[in-house]
N, C-alpha and C positions, 0 to 999 in steps of 0.2 A: 535506868539502865539503857539510855539512848545513845551512848557513845559508840561510834562505828569502829574505831580502831582498838584492837586488843594487842598489846605488846607482849610477846612471848619472852620471858626471862628464863633461859635455860642455863643456869650457872650452878656449879656444885661447890664453889668457894664463896664464903660469906662476903668477903671484901668486894668481889666482883658483883655479886647480887645486890649488895647495898649501894654500890657505885651507880649501877644502872637504874635502880629504883629511885635513887635520889635525884637523878637527872631527868626523870619523867614528870609530866604534869597530869595530875589526876583529873583535871578539867578537860583534858584532850583525849584521854585514853583510859581503858581498863588495862589490867595486867593478867597475863596467863601464867599460871604456875603449874608446871607439869611434873612428870616423874623425876626429871634430873634434879631440880631444886628441892622438891618435896621430899624425895627419898634421901637426899644428902643433908639437907639443912632442917627438915622437919616442919612442924607447925609454926615455928617462928617466922617462916617466910610469909605465911598468911597474915599473922598478926602485925608484922612490920608493914606490909602493904596496906592493911586496913587502917593502921594508925596514921598513915600518910593520906588517907582519904580515898584510896583506890577501890573501885568495884573489882571483884576478883573472880576470874574464870579458873576453876580448879580442873585441870585436864589430866586425869589419871586413867581414862579409858577403861573403866571397870568392865571385866568380862569373866563371869564365874557363874556358879549355880545361883538361882534366884535368892535363896535364903542368905547366902554369903554376901551377895551384892547388897541386899537390903540391910543387913547388919553393918556392913562397911559404911553405907551411906548414912545410917542413923548416927554413927560416930562422927562422920564428916560434917553432918548438918549442925553440929555444935560450933563449928568454925564460922567466922564472918565471911562467908563466900556467897556469890550471887548465881553462879552457874557451875555445873559439873558435867562430866562426860561418861557415857557407857558405850560399849560396842553393840550396835544393833544386832550383829550376828549372834549375840548371846540369847536372842529370842524374845518373843512377845512377853512371856511370863516374867522373864528377868527384868524387862523394862517396866512392866506394871509393878513389880516389887520395888523398883527404884522410885517410882512415883509415889507409891504407898509410904515409903520411908520418909518422904519429904512433905507429906500432908501436913498442912498447918504452917508451912514455911513459905518464903518467897523465892526459894532457890529453884532455878530452872534446870531441867534435864535435857541435854543434847546428845543425840546418838551419832556415833561415827559410822558413816556409810562405807567408804573405802579409803584407805590411807592415800594421801596425795603422792606418796612415793611410788605407788603402783601404776604400772602401765597396762595396756590391754594384754600384753604378753604375760604379765604376772597374774592378772585376774583370770585369764583363760587357763593358766596352769593351776591356780588355787581353787577357783570357783566354777571352772568350765563355762565361763561366759565373759563378755566384754565388760569394761568398766561401766559403761552406760547401763547395761542390763543388770549388773550387780547393784548399782546405786538405785535404780528403779525398784528392784526387789526389796531393798532395805527401806526405801521410802514407804512402800506398802505396809511393812511391818511397823514402822514408826507411827504411821497414822492409826493403825489398829490399836497400838498400845497407848495412843494419846499422849506421847511425850511432847515436850515444848518445841523442840527443833532438832536440826541435824547439822552435822559437820560434813562438808563436802568440798571438793575442789571447785574453783570458779568455773571450770568447764562443765559442771553439772548443775549450775545454778538455775538454768531454765527449767530443769526437771523439778526443782524444789519450788520455785515461784509459781508453778502451775498448781501447786497444792497449797491452798490458802491457810491451812491449819498449822503449817510448819515454819518456824523461824530458821534462819541459816547463819552458820558460822563458817567462814571461808579461810582456811590456811592456803599455803602455796602462793603467797603474794610476794612478788619480786618487783623491783624498780626497773630492771632490764633483764635481758637474757643472760643467764649464768649457768654454768655447769656445776650442779650440786646434786643432792640426793632427792630432789623433788622432780616429779615427772610432769605434773599437770599444774602449770603456773599461769599467773596473769598479773597485770599491774593493779595498784589500789583503785584507781579511777575506773578501770574497766570492770572490776568486780562489783563496785558500788553501783555503777550504771546498769549492771545486769540484775540488781536486786538484792545483793548480799546485805544482811542486817549488821553483821560484824565481820571485819576482815582481821585476820591474825597475821601480824608482821613480827618477825624475830630479828634475824641477822642484819637486814638492811637498816634497822634502827640500833640494835644493841651492839653491833660491831662497828658502828660509825665512829669517826673521830670525835664528832660532837653529837652525842645522843639526843640532846634537847633540840638542836637544830634539825636533825633528821626527822624527828617526830613532828616538829612544826611544819616542815616542808610537805610532808605527806598529808598532814591535816589540811593544809591550804589547798593541796592538789585535789582533794575530794570534796571541798566545800567551795 
C-alpha cells in the first residue's frame, strides 16, 4: 500500500464511475470511494475497483456510538478494502471499537481531524478553537486510541509528522488556486514534501479532459 496518490471518485452514475475507473492505472494510484458513490451504487463500486487491481480507501467517515461503529465496520471488513475512515470526534472508545472490529485484518483505520472545507472562522464557531488547536486535540485522541493514521489538510501535516506513530492522508490537493468548497489546500508536490503518506486528488483528475494523462502528470510531478 505504498502508492502516494489516491484518486477520489465521487460519482453517483454508474457510467461515469466506470469511465473514470477504467481510465486510471492501479499501478499509479489507489482509489477513494466515499459516500457519494457508495450510497448510490453500493458494494459494486468496491468489487469493480478490486477486480481491476486497485487498493481501495473507503471513506465513509463513520461517526456514531462505539457499538454501532464496531458492527458497521465488521460488515465493511468483508469487502476487499485497504483503508477506512472514522471521525476522531467520535471519541477514543469509538476508535478503539473500530480497531477491535478489524483485528485479524490488514485494513487500516484513519481518523478525520477537521474537514478541509473548514476555516478558522468555522472551527471557532463549532469547536471554540482554531483549526490548528482542533487538529492537535484530535491527534492526541488518535494516538491514545492507537489508530493507524489521520486525515488532515496539508496545512496541518507538520503537526502529524511530529507524531511518529501516525500515518497521514491529505485531501485538499489542487494543481493551482481555485475557488471551490475547500479552504485549506496545497499542490501535490508541496504536500508530499511536507511528509504526506497519501494525497487525495479528485476533480483535478476526474474532471480532466484526459483522466489518464492528468494522473500521469501528477505522478511524474511528485516522483
